[in-house]
Wavefront OBJ file of the C-alpha trace (Angstrom):
o trace
v 0.000 0.000 0.000
v 2.832 2.399 0.786
v 4.141 2.253 -2.794
v 0.704 3.189 -4.120
v 0.570 6.142 -1.750
v 3.946 7.376 -2.991
v 2.856 7.003 -6.628
v -0.392 8.823 -5.866
v 1.603 11.614 -4.184
v 3.857 12.020 -7.230
v 0.797 12.221 -9.477
v -0.975 14.755 -7.253
v 2.173 16.886 -7.071
v 2.538 16.526 -10.862
v 6.066 15.149 -10.487
v 5.684 12.892 -13.489
v 9.436 12.747 -14.088
v 9.825 10.830 -10.780
v 7.325 8.117 -11.734
v 9.498 5.955 -14.046
v 12.327 5.729 -11.512
v 9.962 4.796 -8.696
v 8.103 2.277 -10.892
v 11.454 0.631 -11.712
v 12.182 0.394 -7.986
v 8.819 -1.312 -7.398
v 9.385 -3.693 -10.321
v 12.861 -4.669 -9.020
v 11.429 -5.314 -5.548
v 8.664 -7.507 -6.996
v 11.158 -9.489 -9.101
v 13.322 -10.123 -6.032
v 10.300 -11.260 -4.018
v 9.316 -13.556 -6.875
v 12.817 -15.097 -6.909
v 12.592 -15.702 -3.159
v 9.214 -17.385 -3.567
v 10.666 -19.795 -6.118
v 13.503 -21.058 -3.890
v 11.635 -24.340 -3.394
v 12.032 -24.617 0.400
v 8.746 -23.465 2.000
v 10.041 -22.794 5.525
v 12.959 -20.734 4.215
v 10.683 -18.780 1.865
v 8.248 -18.081 4.706
v 11.067 -16.914 6.989
v 12.557 -14.601 4.353
v 9.214 -13.047 3.423
v 8.174 -12.594 7.050
v 11.540 -11.009 7.868
v 11.049 -8.522 5.042
v 7.554 -7.768 6.322
v 8.231 -7.611 10.061
v 11.774 -6.252 9.918
v 14.287 -6.608 12.681
v 17.412 -5.098 14.168
v 19.242 -5.337 10.858
v 18.480 -4.873 7.202
v 18.394 -8.157 5.283
v 18.965 -8.403 1.549
v 18.780 -11.844 -0.072
v 19.963 -12.288 -3.650
v 19.440 -15.785 -5.056
v 20.865 -16.683 -8.447
v 18.175 -16.315 -11.084
v 16.151 -19.510 -11.457
v 17.602 -21.146 -8.331
v 15.280 -23.842 -6.985
v 16.664 -25.702 -3.981
v 14.147 -28.521 -4.392
v 15.997 -29.677 -7.535
v 19.236 -30.242 -5.618
v 20.012 -33.597 -4.052
v 20.143 -32.155 -0.551
v 17.985 -32.210 2.534
v 16.100 -29.034 1.607
v 14.450 -28.593 5.011
v 17.804 -28.942 6.770
v 19.440 -26.544 4.308
v 16.630 -24.023 4.830
v 16.874 -24.358 8.611
v 20.652 -23.811 8.470
v 20.357 -20.662 6.303
v 17.659 -19.370 8.670
v 19.797 -20.131 11.746
v 22.771 -18.186 10.368
v 20.538 -15.170 9.648
v 18.977 -15.441 13.128
v 22.441 -15.578 14.698
v 23.404 -12.321 13.012
v 20.099 -10.778 14.022
v 20.470 -11.672 17.697
v 24.170 -10.741 17.803
v 23.706 -7.173 16.638
v 23.354 -4.263 19.001
v 20.052 -2.463 18.433
v 20.029 1.294 18.578
v 19.939 4.435 16.515
v 23.705 4.754 16.333
v 24.180 1.183 15.034
v 23.458 0.253 11.418
v 23.508 -3.430 10.559
v 23.032 -4.989 7.169
v 23.296 -8.603 6.074
v 23.473 -9.520 2.401
v 22.983 -13.163 1.488
v 23.861 -14.449 -1.978
v 22.970 -17.939 -3.147
v 24.760 -19.222 -6.245
v 24.947 -22.612 -7.850
v 28.224 -24.188 -8.975
v 28.822 -27.549 -10.659
v 28.557 -29.660 -7.528
v 27.974 -27.125 -4.773
v 25.686 -24.413 -3.589
v 27.546 -21.339 -2.358
v 25.888 -19.219 0.306
v 27.775 -15.990 0.882
v 26.928 -13.813 3.883
v 28.261 -10.270 3.892
v 27.649 -8.339 7.107
v 28.139 -4.630 7.778
v 27.964 -3.423 11.338
v 29.492 -3.975 14.737
v 30.330 -7.621 15.447
v 32.611 -9.609 17.745
v 35.021 -11.634 15.589
v 35.641 -14.380 18.190
v 31.927 -14.801 18.795
v 31.385 -15.023 15.033
v 34.089 -17.682 14.577
v 32.753 -19.860 17.400
v 29.143 -19.499 16.242
v 30.019 -20.565 12.700
v 31.936 -23.610 13.999
v 28.924 -24.537 16.142
v 26.501 -24.153 13.231
v 28.728 -26.226 10.949
v 28.856 -29.037 13.537
v 25.072 -28.833 14.119
v 24.448 -29.273 10.402
v 27.259 -31.764 9.843
v 25.134 -33.856 7.475
v 25.198 -31.016 4.924
v 29.004 -31.343 4.594
v 29.563 -27.598 4.879
v 32.900 -26.011 4.050
v 33.378 -22.403 4.999
v 35.719 -19.463 5.307
v 35.346 -16.414 7.536
v 36.934 -13.009 7.093
v 36.053 -10.500 9.777
v 37.152 -7.040 10.752
v 35.713 -4.561 13.219
v 32.738 -3.408 11.114
v 32.510 -6.104 8.430
v 32.356 -9.853 8.074
v 32.301 -12.130 5.032
v 31.422 -15.778 5.358
v 31.305 -18.104 2.372
v 29.783 -21.560 2.764
v 29.946 -24.292 0.153
v 27.315 -26.991 0.372
v 28.251 -29.989 -1.792
v 25.571 -32.022 -3.539
v 25.472 -34.906 -6.005
v 23.869 -34.643 -9.402
l 1 2 3 4 5 6 7 8 9 10 11 12 13 14 15 16 17 18 19 20 21 22 23 24 25 26 27 28 29 30 31 32 33 34 35 36 37 38 39 40 41 42 43 44 45 46 47 48 49 50 51 52 53 54 55 56 57 58 59 60 61 62 63 64 65 66 67 68 69 70 71 72 73 74 75 76 77 78 79 80 81 82 83 84 85 86 87 88 89 90 91 92 93 94 95 96 97 98 99 100 101 102 103 104 105 106 107 108 109 110 111 112 113 114 115 116 117 118 119 120 121 122 123 124 125 126 127 128 129 130 131 132 133 134 135 136 137 138 139 140 141 142 143 144 145 146 147 148 149 150 151 152 153 154 155 156 157 158 159 160 161 162 163 164 165 166 167 168
């Protein structure tokens, strides 16, 4: 509804030159939501859509590779979805809420020949030791996925790349 109100405001103010740019923004948002809906793991899709709706202490941006459908991979989709959700929840609960703290998590999902790569890129205040131990714990909890990962963290940024092998 908010997007319609903005469009209506532009029309009433006769700012027609602003309409195409804003319509492109709406179209891009709808395409991204459509890609999320087609991930093929219902619990993960529900979590991602509800996070976008309800918000949280950090901004979450999820960018799946175009056409990615996890249900076509020979993996335990529900376990994979639960693991992705748990990593996002860990970041959410480990951030310090407040006006002076900005936190953003970008999640990219890309498909290789025999692996799914999930790349988390975090901006904001984070404890590197806490991050390292949490990732080790999550990898051991989801041992059956055969996760391989690397963590690079500095004071205000963290990059974690996970490779999830699968058989074709």
